[in-house]
N, C-alpha and C positions, 0 to 999 in steps of 0.2 A: 444158725444161719437162716435169715428170713428169705422167703421166696415170693416173687410175684408170679402167680399162676394164671395162665390164659387157657380157657376151655372154649375152643372154636366149634360151633355147631356145624353139622354136615352142610356144606355149600351146595347150591344148585349145580355149579360147574366146578368140580374138584380140581380139574386140570388148571383152570384159570386161577383158582385160589392158590394152588401150590406154586404156580409160576410167580404170582405176585408176592407171596410170602417169601419165597427163596430169593427172588431178584431185587425186591424193593424193601419189604418190611424187615426182614432179617438183618440186612446191613445197617438199617437205622438202629435197631435194638443193639447191635454190636457196638455202637458208639456210646451206649450208656456208660457214664463214669462209674468206676469201681465194680463193674459187673464181673463176678467171679466165674460163672459158668452158665450155660444155657443147655437145657435138656429138652429134646423134642420126643414126643411119644405119639405113635399112630395107634389109637385104641382098637381093640378087637371086641366084637360082641361076645355075649355069653349065651349058651344054650340055644344056639341057632338064631339069636336076635342080633340085629346090627348094633354097633356101638352108638351111643348117643352123641358122641363127639367125633369130629374129623381129625382134630389135632389138639394135643395138650402140650403146652410150653411152660417150662419152669425156668425163671430167670433168678439166679441165686446170687445173694450178696452176703458180705461178712457181717454187716450190722444194719439195724433199722435206719440209721442215719444215712448209710450208703444207698439203701433202697429209696429213701425219701429224696436224696439228692439226684438220683437217676430219674425219678418220676418228674421232678421239677426242672430237669435240664432241658436244653434245646432238643436233644434227641428224644427225651421222654415226651415232650409236647408234640413233636413231629410224629412219633409213633402213634400217639393217641389220635391225632388227626387222620393218619393213614388208615386206621381201622375201617373207616367208612368207604374206603376204596376197594376193599376186598372181603370184608367180613359181614356182608349183608345178611347172612343167615343168622348172625348173632354171635356174641362172644361174652363169656362170663369171666370177669377178672376178680381176683381176690389175693390177699396177702396171707401166706401160710408160714407162721413162725414154727420153728422146730418145737415139738411137744416135749415137755419135761418128762423125764423117765418116771414111771410109776414107782411109788415107794414100796419097799419090801413089805410083804404082808406078814 
């Protein structure tokens, strides 16, 4: 199952970021065709250091074709445009396919 992963940098105003993500961006993403699941994670730091990201979002699809269709859909284009409205601290996007199991040694 391929995933579109978004790593959102820590925003200057976390409250405003969270409100926009929840009220505006998340409903756009929910309109992606063939979206199987969305997982949100609020990272914690390690060894007393803050986490490098404010929010990690995984959008899960059944196939590469489903993911591609979502990105090229009206909702996919709208969500890409909306990033500039709330993710001014930066966001890293990448596609994460499931790894193949390691062969038995």
